[in-house]
N, C-alpha and C positions, 0 to 999 in steps of 0.2 A: 850339616846343611850346605850344599854345593855353591860356591862362588858365582854369581848371577850378574857380576859386573859386565859381561860379554853384553848383555840386553841392551846396555847403552852405547854399543857401538855403531857406527852410521849405518850399518848394512840394515838396521831394523826402524819400523815407524812403531807409534805409539800403540797400534793395534798388536802387532808381533810382542810386544812385551806383554801386553795385557792377556794374549792367548796364552802366554807360558805361565803367567802366574795363575789363571784360572785351572788350567790344565794341573798344574803342580799341586793345588789345592784337591782337587777331584781325584788325581791318582794317591796321594798319600791316605785319602779316606776309603779308597774304594778296591786298590790293587795289591796284590801280594805275590812274592816270587814263588812260593809253592803251588804248583799248579796240580798237584795229585798225580796218580798214575795213568789216568786216562787223558792223554794228551789232546785226542780230538774231540772229546766233549769240553775241554777246557778252552780251546781254541774256539770252538762255536758259540761257548760263552761269552768268550771275550767280544768276539764278533757282535753280537747281540748288544752287549753291556756297551761297547763303543758307539755302536750305532744309535741307539736310545738316548745316551747322553749328548750326542750330537758332534763327538769327533770326527765321526768318518766323513762328515759332508767337506772335510777339508782335503780329502783323499780323492775327489771325484769332480768332473766339470771343469769349471777354470780353475787351473792349478797355480797356487801360490806357493811356489818351491820352498821359501822361506819358514812358512806356515808349517809344511809338512816335515821340514828338517828340524825346527821346534818341537813338533809334538814326538817324533821317533826320539830325539835325544832325551825329552823327559820322561817319555814311557820306558826307555830302555835303562834309565836310573833306578826306575821301581820294579820291571817284571819283564825280562825279555820276552816272553810269550807275548805280552801284550803289544810290545812294540812290534813282534812278527804279526800278529793278527791285524794291525793297523796298515803295518807296510805291505802285506799282501794284498787286501785290499784295493790300495792304491797302484801298485803294480799290475795285479790281474787286470783292473778296470781302466789303467791308465790310456791303454792305444785305443779304449772306446770313447773316452774323453777326449783325446787328440783326433782319432780320424774317422769315429763312428757316425754312421748317419744319423740324422735326426730321430729315426725310428729305433735304433739300436740303442741311442742314450737315453730315449725314453724309456725302452724294456728292462734296461739294465741297470742304470746308473743311481736311480732313486732306491732300488732296492739293497744295492751295495752300500749306499751312504745310510740306509735304515739300520744295517745290520740283518737284512733278510736273505741276502743271498751271499754267498762266498766265492770269490773270483781267485783265479790261478792264471799264471803267465808260463806258457809251455813251449819252451825256446828250446832249450838243450836235448839232444840225444846221445846215444851211447857212443858214437864217434863223431859227434859235433857239439863240443861245448863252448870255447871260447871262440872256436872257427865256424862262424856261422854259415859262411860260404859252402861248408860241407855236408848241410842238411841233407838227410835222405828221405825223410817223410815226404810224401808227394800227396797233391790233391789235383785231380784231372776233372777238367770240365765236362760235364754231361746234362745238356740242356740247360735247365734253370737251377741246376745244382753242381757242387763237387764232391766226388769220390775220393775220401781220403783214407790213405793207407800208411802205416808206417808205426813208430815207437818215439816217444819222449821219454826223459827220465830226469832224476832229480828236479822232480816238480813239486814246489812247494804247495801245501793245501791239496795234493793229490790223494783223492781218498775221501776227502770232505767238500771238495769245490761243487758249488751247483754249476759253475761253466768254467771253460777254458779259452782263453786266448792261444791259439794253436797257429804257429809259422809253419808252412808246409811249401815244398817246391812246386811251383806250376809252370817252370820252363819257359818263360817270356824271353829269357836270356841266361848265360852262363852265370853261374857263381851266385853272388848275392843279388845280381840283379833279376833272377828269376824266383822269388820267395813272395808268397803272398799271405796274408793274416786273416784268421777266420776266428768268429766266436762260435764254439762248438759246445751245446749244452750236455752236461755229466750224464744224463738219460738217454741220449740219443743212440739208437742202434749201432752196434758197431765200435762203439767207444767204451773200454772197460780198463780196470784199474789191472795191471799185470803183475805188481809187486809193490809192497809196502816196503819203504827204506827206513831203518832205525840209525839216529845219529848221536852223537856225544852228548848234543844239547839238545833232546826231544823237541822234534815239531813234525806235523803232518807231512810228511814226503813220500813220493809214489814214482813207480814207471808206469807210464801208460800206453796202451796199445789200442790203434786205431785200424778196423780191419773192414773196408767196404762201408765206411760211415759216410752217410749221405747228408752233405751240409747244403742249405739254400745258399744260392750266390748273395742274398741280400744279407747274409751272415759276414760276407767279407768286409774288412776294414780296409778303407783306402782303394786303391786302383789294382789291377793285376799287376805283379811283381814289384809292388811298392814295399812288400814285408819287412825288407833290411831297413828300409828308413822310418818304418812304424816302430820296430824293433827298438832302432838306435835312439829315436826322438823319445820314447818312452824310457829307456835306460838312462838318458842324460838327466832326466829328473830324478830318477829313484836310486841311482849311483850315487848322487851327492848326498841323497836321505841315508844311504847305507855309512856313510862318513859321519852323519850325525847321529846314528844309533851306537856307532863305536865311540863317540864322544860321550855319550849317556854311559856306556859300560864303564869308559876310563874314568869320568867324573866319581860315579859310585865307589870304584876300587880306590880312587885317591882319597876321597872322603875317608872311607874305611883305613886305609893306609895310615893316613895322618893321625885321625883319633886314637888308633891302637898306638901309634909311636909315641905320642903325649902320654899315655897312661900306663904301658908297659914300662915295669921297674926292672933293671938289670945293674950288677955290680954298683948299687947306691945311687943309682940315677935314673931318668927314663930313658928307652929307646931314641927319643928324637933329640936328647941331648949328644948322642955321638955325631962327630964331624960325618962319618960316613953315611949314618940315616940321613943326614940335612942335605948332603951331596944328591942322596937317590930322590928325595924330596923335591928338589929344586929342578932335577932333570922331568921329573915326571910332571910337574906343573908347568914348565916351559914346554915340553912336548905337546901337552893337551891344548894351551893357548894358540901354539903354531899350527897345531889341527884345526882347530875351531876358526882361526883366521882364513885357511884357505877352504873349509868347508863353507862357510857364509859368504865368502867373497864368490863362489861357485853358484849358490844359491840366489844370490842378489843380482848376477850378472844374467843367469838364466830368466829372473824375472823382469829384467829390462829388455828382455827380448834378443839377447846376444847368445852367438855360438859359444857352449861351454863344455865342446867335447875333451879339449884338453885340461881345463881347470875342474871339471867333476872327475877327472883320471887322476889328476894330482890329488885332490881333495879324498877321494875313497882310498889312494895307497898310502897317503900319511896317516890318515885318522885311524885306518884300520891296524897299519904296522905300529903306529904308535900307542894305540890303545892294548895292543899284545904286550908291549914292552912296559907300560904302566901296569898291566894286571899283573904280569909276571914281578915286576917289582912287589906289588902289594902281596902276593903269595910269599916272597923271600922274607918280607919283614914281618908277617904272621907266624913265620916258622911253623912248627909242626900243625898249629890250628890251620895254616894256610890249605893245606892239603887233606883235610877232614872233609869227607864227602858230605855235599849240604851245606857246607860254609858259604858265607855270601863270596869270597874271592874264589872259592874253588869253583863255584857256579860260574861266575865270570870268567874264569879261565877255559872253561868247556864253551861258554856262549860266544865267545869273540873269536875262536878259532875259524870257523865256517866265513866270517865276515870276510877275512882275507882271501876267500876264494870266488863265493857267489858273486854274481852280476860283474865278472871279469876279475881274475885272480891279480893278484898285484904285478906278475910279470907281465900281463896283458895290460894293465894300465902302463906300465913304463913304456912297452911297444907303442901304446896311444900317445902318449906324451910326446916321445921322440919323434913319432910320425908326423904329427902336429908342428912340432918345431922345426922339422925340416921343411916342411910344407912352407913355412912361413919365413924362413931364413932369406936374406937378401940373395937374389941371383938363383932362387929354385927355380925347376923349370913349372 
């Protein structure tokens, strides 16, 4: 049983604590980590399940960042694919929640919340991942439409999504100021799956190709040329939630390691009796709490309407790096069992690795933090 004392921190109100308790009970009864060989089918089923149970309504509309983070942390403790399924419904539709017209919100958000439509966020390209300003995918205005051409890659839910929020260069200005965001339905002519991509911790992922894909201008999110703003505002919410998912993975690994250390007999005592083990457990616990404080500070600040670019980057960097260290330590404490395929800590070892890369790699978070510090420093231009 994970330590829940963090729910008493001043970042949360009674409703958040109640949400976590209710979800924890639901997850214990309905989720399991083994998703079988058909990952696409498992994700579709999880989206329906999360929607029918009412959890996906927290991912759309008026966004409560702390609620999203608590949900992701809790789901990640039980099943990484359940966390992924929830997160992508939020990230894939987040730009519609924040910038969509009333008509677009009505057309998409209800279906996302009910688990009837699967969402995806299509930003990265073969030559433009962290460097958003390098996007080459282009959308050219043509009457009441845009003609979309180019590729997107590393697109989560690619291949099973019902719609994609796609970012493309529209040319209003150089660099990041000339990008716009569009909702592209998966069945539109000219939108195709170019390649499915397999990962060490499987989830639906694909490279998309757009060839003369005609998108109505009414499907644009925000004003022309505001796509970078749309993307960053969406990521400010969900980057913090990546930190929360990492916390869920770390807490599960720590709980497993602690229980194992207390039971494993060695040299006439338990593994937990060794001072080296105690030092490792102390480091793991302190790291988790430090990451949690940064994560829920960022979530609380965002819910107060404050800018959280620096704080979200700090949370994402610290929580994902800490979770990697905690899970690696758990594998070591389990010894040979820790590297047996399918063992819980072995699965977590594969699950956590991608979190240090997606939605901005650790090195990118360092650059973001430094940029914000320099901007805020006394005497800065």
